[in-house]
C-alpha positions as CSV (number, residue, x, y, z in Angstrom):
1,M,-37.8,-8.9,36.8
2,R,-38.0,-11.4,34.0
3,K,-39.6,-8.7,31.7
4,K,-36.7,-6.3,32.4
5,L,-34.2,-9.1,31.6
6,L,-35.9,-9.8,28.2
7,V,-35.9,-6.1,27.4
8,V,-32.3,-5.7,28.2
9,V,-31.3,-8.8,26.1
10,G,-33.5,-7.6,23.2
11,A,-31.9,-4.1,23.4
12,V,-28.3,-5.7,23.3
13,I,-29.2,-7.8,20.3
14,G,-30.7,-4.9,18.6
15,I,-27.6,-2.8,19.2
16,V,-25.4,-5.7,17.9
17,V,-27.6,-5.9,14.7
18,V,-27.4,-2.2,14.1
19,L,-23.5,-2.1,14.5
20,V,-23.2,-5.1,12.1
21,V,-25.4,-3.4,9.5
22,A,-23.5,-0.1,10.0
23,A,-20.1,-2.0,9.5
24,F,-21.4,-3.4,6.2
25,A,-22.4,0.0,5.0
26,L,-19.0,1.6,6.0
27,V,-16.8,-1.2,4.6
28,N,-15.4,-0.6,1.2
29,P,-14.3,-3.9,0.1
30,Q,-12.6,-2.8,-3.1
31,K,-10.4,-0.3,-1.3
32,L,-9.7,-2.9,1.5
33,V,-8.5,-5.7,-0.8
34,S,-6.7,-3.4,-3.3
35,A,-4.5,-1.9,-0.5
36,K,-3.6,-5.3,0.9
37,K,-3.0,-6.6,-2.7
38,D,-0.2,-4.1,-3.4
39,A,1.5,-4.7,-0.1
40,L,1.3,-8.4,-0.5
41,L,2.6,-8.4,-4.0
42,S,5.6,-6.3,-3.0
43,T,6.3,-8.6,0.0
44,I,6.1,-11.8,-2.2
45,S,8.3,-10.2,-4.8
46,A,11.0,-9.5,-2.3
47,K,10.7,-12.8,-0.7
48,I,11.1,-14.9,-4.1
49,G,13.4,-12.5,-6.0
50,R,10.9,-12.3,-8.9
51,Q,8.5,-9.6,-9.9
52,V,4.9,-10.6,-9.0
53,T,2.2,-8.5,-10.6
54,A,-1.6,-8.5,-10.7
55,G,-4.3,-6.9,-12.7
56,D,-7.7,-5.7,-11.6
57,V,-9.3,-6.7,-8.2
58,T,-13.0,-6.9,-7.6
59,A,-14.3,-7.3,-4.1
60,S,-17.7,-7.6,-2.6
61,V,-19.3,-8.0,0.9
62,G,-22.2,-10.3,1.2
63,G,-22.4,-13.4,3.6
64,S,-18.6,-13.1,3.3
65,L,-15.9,-10.8,2.1
66,T,-14.8,-12.1,-1.4
67,A,-12.3,-10.9,-4.0
68,R,-11.2,-11.8,-7.5
69,I,-7.7,-11.0,-8.7
70,T,-7.1,-11.3,-12.5
71,N,-3.9,-11.2,-14.6
72,L,-1.7,-12.5,-11.8
73,Q,1.8,-13.4,-12.9
74,V,5.1,-14.4,-11.4
75,A,8.0,-13.3,-13.7
76,G,10.1,-16.1,-15.3
77,A,13.8,-16.2,-15.6
78,A,15.4,-13.3,-17.5
79,G,14.1,-13.2,-21.1
80,K,11.6,-16.0,-20.4
81,K,7.7,-16.1,-20.3
82,P,6.1,-15.7,-16.9
83,Q,6.8,-18.8,-14.6
84,V,3.3,-18.8,-13.1
85,E,0.1,-17.4,-14.6
86,P,-3.1,-18.0,-12.7
87,G,-5.9,-16.7,-14.9
88,A,-7.7,-15.6,-11.8
89,L,-7.6,-16.0,-8.0
90,D,-10.8,-16.1,-6.1
91,V,-10.4,-15.5,-2.4
92,R,-12.9,-15.7,0.5
93,F,-11.8,-13.8,3.6
94,S,-13.1,-14.0,7.2
95,L,-15.7,-11.3,7.3
96,L,-15.9,-11.3,11.1
97,K,-12.1,-10.7,11.5
98,A,-12.1,-8.0,8.9
99,L,-15.0,-6.2,10.6
100,L,-13.5,-6.5,14.1
101,S,-10.1,-5.3,12.9
102,F,-11.6,-2.6,10.8
103,G,-10.0,-4.1,7.7
104,K,-6.5,-4.5,9.1
105,N,-6.7,-8.3,9.4
106,L,-7.8,-10.0,6.1
107,E,-7.6,-13.7,6.9
108,V,-8.0,-16.0,4.0
109,E,-10.5,-18.8,4.6
110,K,-10.5,-20.3,1.1
111,F,-9.0,-19.5,-2.3
112,T,-9.5,-21.1,-5.8
113,V,-7.1,-20.7,-8.8
114,T,-8.6,-20.8,-12.2
115,N,-6.7,-21.3,-15.6
116,L,-3.3,-22.0,-13.9
117,T,-0.4,-22.2,-16.2
118,L,3.1,-23.2,-14.8
119,R,6.2,-23.1,-16.9
120,A,9.4,-25.0,-16.1
121,A,12.5,-26.0,-18.1
122,R,15.9,-27.1,-17.5
123,D,19.0,-25.6,-19.0
124,D,21.9,-27.4,-20.6
125,E,23.4,-28.1,-17.2
126,G,20.1,-29.7,-15.8
127,R,19.3,-26.7,-13.6
128,W,15.5,-25.8,-13.3
129,D,14.8,-22.2,-14.4
130,F,13.1,-21.6,-11.1
131,Q,16.1,-22.7,-9.0
132,D,17.0,-19.1,-8.2
133,V,13.7,-18.8,-6.3
134,L,14.4,-22.0,-4.3
135,D,18.0,-20.7,-3.6
136,K,16.6,-17.3,-2.4
137,L,14.0,-19.0,-0.1
138,S,16.5,-21.3,1.3
139,A,19.1,-18.5,1.9
140,D,16.5,-16.3,3.6
141,D,15.4,-19.1,5.9
142,G,18.2,-20.1,8.2
143,N,15.9,-22.4,10.0
144,A,14.6,-24.3,7.0
145,P,14.1,-28.0,7.7
146,A,16.3,-30.5,6.1
147,A,14.9,-32.0,2.9
148,P,12.5,-34.8,3.8
149,D,13.7,-38.4,3.3
150,A,12.4,-39.7,0.1
151,A,11.7,-43.2,1.6
152,A,9.7,-41.6,4.4
153,K,6.0,-42.0,3.9
154,P,3.6,-39.1,5.0
155,D,1.4,-40.0,7.9
156,A,-2.3,-40.2,6.8
157,A,-3.3,-38.7,10.1
158,T,-1.5,-35.4,9.6
159,S,-2.9,-32.7,7.4
160,S,-1.1,-30.5,5.0
161,P,-1.4,-26.7,4.8
162,L,-2.5,-27.3,1.2
163,D,-5.4,-29.6,2.0
164,G,-7.9,-26.9,1.2
165,V,-6.2,-25.7,-2.1
166,R,-8.5,-26.2,-5.0
167,I,-7.3,-25.6,-8.6
168,A,-10.3,-25.4,-11.0
169,S,-8.3,-25.7,-14.3
170,R,-4.5,-25.9,-15.1
171,S,-1.9,-26.5,-17.8
172,I,1.7,-27.2,-17.5
173,K,3.9,-26.0,-20.4
174,D,7.4,-26.3,-21.3
175,A,9.0,-22.9,-20.7
């Protein structure tokens, strides 16, 4: 009886290993990430009211699903240089979720921005050149919370959604 149980457990483990190896062989990470990139850029552009573009995408599968997006840009105000220019965006996705969803669910586990350039300037009236983005986001979100009280201090016990953000290098320039 014990021997049969060991054989069954071994067979189940063997089948799982074969399925994982087959999934690795069938997954084309370049195609997966490129397709998601185009849809995501379109969604972000519509959400912020500025054109968001990106260059080449390279992706690979190893111990995790990773991608590098280069030449990413968020357009500046009319006639201005790009507002945001990350040199590259390195992203690590949950491989298990990507495999189980057959590539439909790419959940970001970690991302790193390198050579980030942000441009910001005020006009003669003191209005920031990215105010249109803030206005659009505010108008689109009727449930937006009120601006936080400047005197309120953040609770050290709470975590921010940006706790895991890492910026490898950056520069802030006058637009």
